[in-house]
LOMIMAR-394771 format. One record per residue (C-alpha): x, y, z. Coordinates in steps of 0.02 Angstrom, whole numbers, padded with zeros to 5 digits, always signed. Example, Ala and Ser with C-alpha at 12.3 -4.5 7.8 and 13.67 -1.06 7.14 Angstrom:
+00615-00225+00390;+00684-00053+00357;
END
This chain:
+00000+00000+00000;+00138+00123+00046;+00226+00090-00118;+00068+00127-00217;+00042+00287-00118;+00221+00340-00153;+00200+00304-00338;+00039+00407-00337;+00125+00556-00256;+00271+00550-00377;+00165+00532-00533;+00049+00671-00475;+00195+00790-00449;+00277+00757-00617;+00114+00765-00713;+00062+00924-00623;+00228+01010-00660;+00222+00965-00844;+00043+01026-00857;+00085+01192-00774;+00234+01224-00888;+00128+01180-01038;-00009+01300-00986;+00119+01437-00958;+00178+01425-01137;-00001+01432-01201;-00061+01591-01113;-00124+01697-01256;-00050+01868-01278;+00070+01853-01131;+00255+01857-01163;+00339+01717-01064;+00458+01768-00924;+00634+01814-00975;+00785+01733-00897;+00810+01884-00783;+00637+01855-00711;+00674+01671-00682;+00844+01711-00605;+00761+01820-00472;+00626+01689-00447;+00751+01551-00413;+00883+01648-00317;+00764+01741-00201;+00611+01628-00192;+00685+01458-00235;+00564+01414-00377;+00618+01359-00550;+00458+01409-00642;+00309+01523-00619;+00140+01441-00616;+00038+01503-00766;-00081+01618-00672;+00061+01684-00563;+00157+01750-00711;-00001+01821-00790;-00033+01924-00633;+00149+01975-00604;+00175+02023-00786;+00021+02136-00785;+00083+02222-00625;+00265+02253-00672;+00238+02289-00857;+00058+02355-00874;+00028+02428-00699;-00144+02349-00706;-00269+02304-00568;-00300+02119-00537;-00436+02020-00448;-00370+01844-00420;-00470+01697-00354;-00335+01567-00323;-00351+01401-00234;-00257+01384-00070;-00083+01318-00101;-00076+01388-00278;+00050+01522-00230;-00045+01686-00216;+00082+01762-00094;+00217+01755-00230;+00104+01863-00339;+00119+02010-00220;+00293+01974-00150;+00385+01958-00317;+00346+02126-00403;+00428+02240-00274;+00578+02123-00251;+00605+02122-00439;+00572+02308-00468;+00659+02371-00312;+00502+02458-00247;+00381+02426-00104;+00226+02317-00094;+00096+02357+00040;-00001+02201+00091;-00165+02226+00185;-00228+02078+00286;-00352+02058+00430;-00243+01939+00528;-00101+02006+00633;-00031+01835+00679;-00024+01783+00497;+00063+01944+00447;+00191+01926+00587;+00226+01748+00531;+00248+01801+00349;+00366+01942+00398;+00469+01815+00496;+00467+01693+00350;+00526+01828+00229;+00662+01883+00349;+00727+01703+00360;+00736+01706+00169;+00833+01872+00173;+00687+01972+00101;+00668+02133+00202;+00489+02151+00269;+00398+02233+00415;+00225+02246+00493;+00130+02407+00532;-00020+02404+00649;-00105+02514+00777;-00052+02397+00918;+00126+02373+00856;+00276+02409+00966;+00429+02502+00901;+00326+02588+00767;+00440+02740+00759;+00590+02633+00712;+00489+02539+00581;+00431+02702+00502;+00608+02771+00497;+00669+02612+00412;+00525+02622+00287;+00573+02798+00232;+00756+02743+00228;+00695+02620+00095;+00750+02467+00193;+00596+02360+00158;+00526+02276+00002;+00362+02219+00081;+00257+02306+00214;+00109+02220+00297;-00032+02320+00376;-00208+02297+00445;-00360+02376+00359;-00394+02476+00518;-00221+02553+00510;-00230+02595+00324;-00404+02672+00336;-00368+02776+00491;-00318+02958+00473;-00136+02924+00516;-00126+02774+00399;-00204+02871+00255;-00080+03013+00274;+00063+02888+00285;+00010+02810+00118;+00011+02981+00036;+00184+03021+00107;+00253+02853+00052;+00185+02879-00122;+00274+03048-00134;+00442+02994-00062;+00454+02809-00109;+00411+02695-00255;+00253+02595-00214;+00248+02451-00337;+00084+02372-00280;-00054+02373-00150;-00112+02194-00115;-00271+02153-00020;-00268+01977+00050;-00426+01883+00103;-00520+02002-00012;-00684+01907+00009;-00699+01999+00177;-00745+02154+00075;-00908+02082+00012;-01070+02081+00111;-01118+01931+00004;-00969+01834+00069;-00962+01715+00216;-00840+01822+00316;-00891+02003+00287;-00790+02131+00388;-00849+02311+00396;-00673+02385+00406;-00629+02301+00240;-00768+02400+00156;-00673+02559+00196;-00526+02507+00086;-00609+02596-00061;-00522+02752+00007;-00354+02684-00053;-00396+02709-00237;-00417+02897-00210;-00261+02911-00101;-00141+02826-00223;-00238+02821-00387;-00093+02769-00499;-00037+02619-00395;-00105+02451-00457;-00215+02352-00337;-00211+02162-00321;-00358+02082-00230;-00332+01899-00189;-00441+01767-00107;-00458+01579-00109;-00648+01572-00102;-00765+01689-00195;-00921+01656-00296;-00950+01764-00452;-01065+01876-00349;-00931+01905-00216;-00798+01934-00349;-00901+02071-00433;-00933+02152-00264;-00744+02155-00229;-00708+02240-00396;-00844+02370-00370;-00801+02407-00188;-00616+02436-00224;-00655+02543-00378;-00539+02433-00482;-00505+02498-00657;-00512+02376-00802;-00454+02236-00687;-00381+02076-00751;-00488+01938-00674;-00384+01784-00637;-00462+01620-00591;-00349+01472-00552;-00493+01353-00517;-00550+01291-00348;-00490+01112-00362;-00366+01051-00230;-00318+00880-00301;-00217+00831-00147;-00368+00842-00030;-00474+00690+00008;-00653+00728+00063;-00756+00614+00174;-00916+00630+00277;-00980+00521+00419;-01139+00520+00520;-01106+00534+00705;-01138+00363+00781;-01193+00301+00951;-01020+00236+00994;-00963+00407+01056;-00846+00545+01000;-00686+00442+01006;-00771+00303+00909;-00818+00430+00776;-00647+00512+00769;-00559+00346+00742;-00627+00353+00564;-00505+00498+00540;-00360+00414+00631;-00238+00273+00597;-00186+00130+00709;-00005+00080+00735;+00051-00053+00858;-00120-00048+00940;-00115+00141+00967;-00236+00262+00882;-00166+00428+00820;-00192+00562+00689;-00073+00554+00542;+00019+00718+00562;-00033+00893+00612;-00221+00900+00638;-00353+01034+00666;-00522+00978+00737;-00659+01109+00719;-00812+01115+00832;-00962+01232+00833;-00957+01271+01020;-00823+01306+01151;-00897+01173+01265;-00871+01039+01134;-00690+01090+01102;-00651+01064+01286;-00747+00900+01293;-00655+00827+01142;-00487+00887+01207;-00516+00796+01373;-00568+00637+01283;-00416+00638+01168;-00298+00670+01313;-00372+00520+01403;-00327+00419+01248;-00146+00476+01262;-00158+00602+01119;-00075+00767+01159;-00186+00911+01105;-00237+01088+01151;-00401+01186+01149;-00420+01351+01058;-00571+01467+01061;-00616+01650+01080;-00646+01628+01267;-00459+01615+01298;-00352+01768+01327;-00253+01840+01183;-00093+01781+01267;-00160+01603+01287;-00216+01596+01106;-00049+01661+01046;+00044+01529+01147;-00066+01388+01080;-00045+01452+00902;+00145+01456+00927;+00150+01278+00995;+00053+01213+00845;+00151+01300+00708;+00316+01257+00793;+00270+01071+00797;+00268+01063+00987;+00090+00996+00984;+00013+00910+00834;-00174+00918+00871;-00280+01074+00901;-00466+01063+00945;-00541+01232+00903;-00687+01338+00855;-00677+01433+00691;-00585+01570+00788;-00431+01466+00747;-00360+01448+00574;-00365+01604+00468;-00198+01655+00540;-00120+01484+00509;+00016+01479+00379;+00072+01302+00422;+00097+01204+00259;+00100+01026+00328;-00072+01008+00408;-00122+00831+00362;-00299+00826+00433;-00440+00951+00451;-00585+00873+00545;-00755+00954+00573;-00846+00875+00719;-01012+00954+00675;-01070+01030+00511;-00989+01191+00448;-01104+01341+00430;-01090+01353+00240;-00988+01296+00091;-00880+01453+00084;-00830+01436+00266;-00799+01250+00248;-00685+01268+00097;-00592+01410+00183;-00567+01301+00338;-00510+01144+00245;-00395+01259+00147;-00275+01245+00295;-00242+01063+00247;-00105+01008+00127;-00036+01179+00080;+00129+01091+00044;+00045+00997-00099;+00053+00830-00008;-00102+00722+00021;-00217+00779+00163;-00386+00724+00233;-00541+00832+00257;-00669+00741+00364;-00840+00792+00431;-00942+00706+00567;-01120+00771+00576;-01296+00737+00638;-01464+00816+00603;-01451+00907+00771;-01307+01011+00699;-01433+01102+00589;-01524+01167+00743;-01360+01217+00826;-01309+01317+00672;-01481+01397+00662;-01469+01453+00844;-01294+01523+00820;-01347+01612+00662;-01496+01697+00745;-01381+01759+00883;-01255+01827+00757;-01361+01913+00625;-01491+02046+00658;-01586+02075+00496;-01713+01954+00427;-01638+01971+00252;-01466+01918+00314;-01539+01772+00411;-01628+01711+00254;-01469+01730+00152;-01369+01629+00279;-01508+01499+00291;-01497+01469+00103;-01307+01446+00120;-01333+01318+00259;-01457+01221+00153;-01331+01214+00011;-01199+01145+00126;-01321+01016+00192;-01341+00951+00015;-01153+00926+00011;-01162+00821+00170;-01300+00712+00101;-01245+00687-00078;-01194+00513-00135;-01108+00585-00288;-00928+00648-00297;-00899+00778-00161;-00759+00864-00256;-00872+00891-00406;-01008+00958-00291;-00887+01089-00222;-00823+01138-00394;-00999+01159-00462;-01048+01264-00312;-00907+01387-00348;-00943+01386-00534;-00783+01293-00579;-00824+01180-00726;-00644+01161-00787;-00610+01006-00680;-00780+00922-00687;-00768+00734-00718;-00927+00630-00721;-00851+00470-00653;-00779+00403-00492;-00598+00449-00465;-00462+00371-00357;-00406+00468-00203;-00545+00595-00221;-00682+00569-00091;-00771+00435+00008;-00912+00422-00119;-00791+00391-00262;-00694+00265-00158;-00855+00174-00117;-00906+00163-00299;-00735+00101-00353;-00729-00032-00216;-00910-00088-00230;-00923-00231-00353;-01104-00272-00308;-01190-00112-00252;-01316-00130-00113;-01494-00110-00174;-01631-00042-00063;-01818-00059-00065;-01906+00101-00121;-01748+00160-00212;-01758+00156-00403;-01620+00114-00527;-01565+00296-00531;-01534+00295-00343;-01687+00402-00304;-01830+00374-00182;-02009+00432-00211;-02063+00526-00054;-02223+00600-00129;-02341+00505-00012;-02231+00538+00140;-02224+00723+00093;-02413+00729+00076;-02436+00648+00246;-02315+00764+00334;-02370+00927+00252;-02552+00879+00277;-02519+00860+00464;-02461+01042+00468;-02617+01096+00373;-02731+00995+00490;-02653+01044+00656;-02610+01221+00602;-02446+01317+00600;-02350+01364+00755;-02312+01192+00826;-02146+01103+00842;-02084+00961+00731;-02108+00826+00864;-02293+00871+00885;-02329+00838+00701;-02232+00674+00708;-02333+00621+00862;-02491+00652+00761;-02430+00555+00610;-02374+00408+00718;-02541+00399+00810;-02499+00465+00984;-02644+00468+01107;-02551+00562+01242;-02614+00714+01333;-02524+00831+01213;-02630+00768+01068;-02804+00849+01064;-02949+00727+01045;-03012+00812+00887;-02847+00769+00802;-02847+00591+00870;-03009+00559+00774;-02941+00624+00609;-02914+00491+00472;-02732+00546+00450;-02694+00517+00636;-02581+00365+00649;-02565+00345+00460;-02375+00345+00473;-02352+00232+00625;-02264+00100+00519;-02114+00218+00507;-02002+00275+00650;-01977+00448+00724;-01806+00456+00638;-01888+00418+00471;-02009+00562+00486;-01872+00680+00545;-01775+00638+00387;-01928+00668+00278;-01959+00834+00365;-01779+00890+00338;-01787+00846+00153;-01947+00946+00134;-01872+01092+00228;-01721+01090+00113;-01839+01104-00036;-01938+01245+00048;-02105+01154+00068;-02115+01224+00244;-02010+01342+00348;-01953+01350+00528;-01965+01504+00636;-01895+01531+00810;-02020+01585+00942;-01937+01670+01089;-02010+01666+01263;-01941+01751+01419;-01858+01592+01482;-01846+01483+01326;-01865+01477+01138;-01926+01345+01015;-01945+01316+00828;-02117+01310+00750;-02166+01255+00575;-02276+01335+00442;-02315+01291+00262;-02238+01395+00124;-02330+01439-00035;-02238+01295-00118;-02301+01175+00015;-02480+01237-00001;-02472+01221-00191;-02407+01043-00174;-02557+00992-00068;-02677+01071-00193;-02591+00982-00339;-02605+00814-00252;-02792+00842-00226;-02814+00885-00411;-02716+00740-00485;-02603+00632-00378;-02529+00542-00529;-02454+00702-00598;-02362+00746-00437;-02198+00666-00388;-02053+00710-00273;-01897+00608-00309;-01745+00635-00199;-01575+00557-00170;-01589+00471+00000;-01468+00550+00123;-01360+00439+00234;-01473+00444+00388;-01623+00396+00282;-01527+00262+00187;-01483+00170+00347;-01670+00156+00384;-01708+00076+00215;-01723-00112+00197;-01591-00194+00087;-01642-00301-00061;-01477-00395-00063;-01333-00419+00058;-01149-00390+00032;-00997-00394+00145;-00966-00210+00106;-01095-00087+00171;-01089+00081+00084;-01182+00171+00221;-01048+00277+00298;-00944+00143+00375;-00765+00154+00436;-00709+00070+00275;-00712+00238+00188;-00527+00259+00219;-00429+00402+00145;-00257+00397+00069;-00147+00466+00209;-00029+00358+00309;+00074+00421+00457;+00232+00361+00370;+00310+00511+00286;+00401+00406+00159;+00271+00443+00026;+00320+00625+00004;+00355+00687-00171;+00527+00668-00248;+00604+00800-00361;+00704+00763-00517;+00880+00821-00561;+01014+00792-00692;+01168+00740-00594;+01224+00560-00608;+01275+00542-00426;+01105+00602-00368;+01015+00502-00501;+01103+00348-00437;+01034+00380-00264;+00861+00406-00337;+00869+00237-00424;+00920+00157-00260;+00764+00232-00179;+00656+00159-00315;+00718-00017-00280;+00758-00001-00095;+00719-00143+00025;+00646-00122+00200;+00814-00094+00285;+00862+00041+00159;+00692+00124+00179;+00714+00122+00368;+00883+00205+00351;+00808+00339+00237;+00671+00371+00365;+00802+00379+00502;+00894+00516+00405;+00727+00605+00379;+00687+00600+00565;+00860+00667+00609;+00837+00807+00481;+00670+00849+00563;+00758+00858+00732;+00894+00969+00660;+00761+01082+00582;+00671+01097+00750;+00835+01142+00834;+00874+01276+00704;+00697+01346+00717;+00713+01355+00905;+00880+01446+00891;+00807+01572+00767;+00639+01584+00857;+00544+01544+00697;+00430+01407+00631;+00513+01247+00568;+00430+01257+00396;+00512+01427+00369;+00681+01341+00364;+00636+01197+00248;+00477+01105+00202;+00448+00921+00242;+00465+00885+00056;+00637+00966+00050;+00695+00862+00200;+00627+00702+00124;+00719+00735-00038;+00879+00771+00057;+00856+00605+00146;+00826+00519-00021;+00967+00595-00120;+01096+00621+00019;+01199+00767-00047;+01368+00777+00040;+01421+00952-00012;+01344+01124-00033;+01369+01113-00222;+01272+00950-00226;+01127+01034-00133;+01127+01176-00259;+01127+01053-00404;+00967+00976-00337;+00872+01140-00361;+00746+01091-00228;+00588+01196-00244;+00579+01326-00106;+00758+01300-00045;+00829+01470-00091;+01011+01519-00105;+00993+01616+00058;+00925+01462+00147;+01059+01349+00072;+01193+01467+00136;+01112+01476+00308;+01062+01296+00336;+01147+01188+00204;+01300+01140+00308;+01188+01096+00456;+01089+00972+00352;+01245+00902+00268;+01314+00867+00441;+01163+00756+00474;+01173+00668+00306;+01360+00638+00288;+01376+00496+00417;+01249+00397+00316;+01342+00417+00151;+01453+00270+00102;+01630+00319+00054;+01655+00297-00132;+01756+00146-00186;+01755+00079-00009;+01777-00109-00020;+01655-00225+00065;+01711-00356+00190;+01679-00489+00058;+01791-00397-00067;+01932-00384+00060;+01917-00567+00111;+01915-00620-00072;+02083-00533-00094;+02153-00596+00072;+02064-00761+00110;+02081-00863+00269;+02177-01026+00250;+02075-01185+00226;+01911-01088+00207;+01791-01128+00066;+01606-01108+00026;+01564-01290-00008;+01390-01350-00062;+01355-01417+00112;+01408-01250+00189;+01296-01159+00065;+01148-01268+00114;+01177-01232+00298;+01189-01045+00265;+01027-01043+00163;+00936-01132+00303;+01011-01011+00430;+00949-00862+00328;+00771-00929+00346;+00784-00899+00534;+00830-01077+00578;+00928-01106+00738;+01088-01210+00743;+00993-01348+00833;+00852-01348+00704;+00976-01358+00559;+01074-01497+00645;+00916-01600+00673;+00853-01571+00497;+01020-01618+00418;+01061-01755+00543;+01229-01674+00581;+01312-01625+00744;+01281-01445+00803;+01470-01418+00804;+01475-01461+00618;+01338-01334+00581;+01433-01205+00684;+01590-01243+00584;+01494-01211+00421;+01432-01043+00487;+01603-00986+00550;+01672-01025+00377;+01534-00912+00306;+01587-00773+00424;+01768-00791+00368;+01707-00768+00189;+01617-00607+00238;+01436-00668+00245;+01327-00564+00364;+01310-00672+00520;+01300-00591+00690;+01381-00671+00843;+01220-00652+00940;+01136-00767+00813;+01264-00899+00863;+01218-00879+01047;+01375-00776+01084;+01328-00627+01192;+01428-00466+01199;+01488-00513+01373;+01558-00680+01313;+01635-00597+01160;+01725-00466+01265;+01783-00603+01386;+01862-00706+01245;+01941-00551+01166;+02012-00504+01336;+02096-00674+01352;+02170-00660+01178;+02239-00487+01216;+02328-00551+01371;+02418-00685+01270;+02593-00646+01209;+02624-00649+01021;+02737-00801+01039;+02607-00908+01128;+02518-01044+01031;+02335-00989+01029;+02253-01159+01047;+02069-01176+01090;+02109-01280+01246;+02222-01141+01311;+02085-01010+01286;+01953-01126+01361;+02056-01151+01518;+02063-00964+01548;+01875-00934+01522;+01729-00975+01638;+01649-01145+01620;+01496-01079+01527;+01607-01021+01381;+01604-01174+01268;+01723-01225+01129;+01586-01182+01003;+01575-01004+01067;+01764-00986+01059;+01765-01051+00879;+01632-00924+00831;
END
């Protein structure tokens, strides 16, 4: 399995790189980058090629001074688009971002790479010195908050900088925050329109990872962008694997094990992991449960002090703790590239938020898992949180529609990746067939040779709920609006309790649905709510609140249409997971597609499947070929080098007070472990992506010091070569000795071989000592000679004078009784 995963990663990387280079050459009307552009790209940023959309943006900024609105998938490299222009042109880029922690991390990362950068904010210390250095033209990139830029002081500073310095670009990161149609609208971002009037001739670049066409247009309008180039990289993140599970009755840990791996009987997450919850209480509960399982983790939510949150953030990005259980307050400031799992324990509030949150996974391009555990109760939790957060009825309706869209994602049995891409209007990567390493639904279809068939489900995978819909909606019409869901279900299932008025108990519809369970009718109700046949409203009382139901115009029309002609009315739906488990199977199969733990993703905790980079040097190529055909012992040695390189990186990061990934990515370390360069020149020849000249100069010798002890000296002769040139007297590899050695290799003991061959154990021992004299790999401990006995015999030999006859009997007499002749011979 690991080999196939490794092959997958390698083939994906090579194919991806070729495709990107091909696209770059095909961009219409755009002159490809000159060598001087590529020289700066490689020397300063450590990349050999621009990605196609990167160069299109950068070219328009440095040559055309044009505005750009770029919607680029996380991990595509949007930061290079605003970092490169000022470094190349020798000017200044001002980057506006809402997240102070992220900006501070990026300044630190740029400083490690010898790119001068600083951060300006209203709460920043040493602001006077920073300002002096800015006007002394010491920085290429300046980060600032929207509050700072839009304040009176910040506005005047922009004007002064424009007069005295060369501003190459103003970049607005997380630009979706500008739009009131977005999932993360921030009022202060709306004020950024002032910038256009302050520095009208400076190009603006707005970048975001998630924006629908409506949000994109709002960004362009709000920033008063002039003839902007609209760049769209596509939303697909091929290295992410999507899976969804219903919460089960076996508890939180039982659920989370679907997102974990088991090694030597111990459950653990495969790498750095973020677990998102909808409430603070649940973050603390899950943290306690994981700690009881021996998994080190920390809780993060807005209820902690700023200092506490900063410390937890630091521990996570510095690899001091690998699991964070958090509310959505955690994450937007995370620039950690090697997050392997993003888990949502509870449904996300909408698709935009979800894709933004899972965007923290796999930024290094390596495989990562995105897993959701949900239940129908999550919908009510989200509705309650939403009503507390948004005041206007229009906004509540807008957010409700976004929730319903996300709920369709949870319940689809089709490809989840394709669902996401269609939602964001990305049709470039749509494939109408199951795909390997894509999502749980695709995996299920590829594995399932004999799909499970269910009663009431047709050949297209749809269930006719027309009669159930009529029963449920009729109950609302009969009993009247304003009651809760459970009351209508009690009526349908024939309750005769005190809460059910007698007039309703005598109605023909009373009890008409008693053959189905409460859970069944709750599923039907949710499906009808999704399709707007009825709506829920929250009724608030002084001490409590509850949801009541009422028919919509669509629901009323449905009931009228059924009365007119039942045969012409039909509601066909794809059964969601919680409804599917209530259906009766037509056939049985050992594989159950209903959200079982068999929906495994592609990540393994073993890091040996990281991508390899290619190069042209024969010495390195030789090492690459060795990796391709390595056995288990060689693989273990490679992983040992990798682990030691990780330790060295952590030590260097601690010394520099920076994050480990800022020094070198996991992929770089894995390739160093694979290819084992022994000199600085050999590292440079590798041209490892992201390992800049500055970083090679700073850290290259440190990594070489780790690798060198594992590198065999060239032309060093093996023991067998030496013994072939200088053989022992009277030693030969006879057929009978060869037979003994072959049996010994199959983990046979001396006694077992002696019994099988009907020879004395001393004869077998003699065969094996001959093999040792010929250089065959036999350890003394395999011949029952412990280190203590070995040292004892060597000590006796050292005390003998050179002239003494070293006979076995003489040595035996000087050793304890338990040292036998056979052990001395060995």
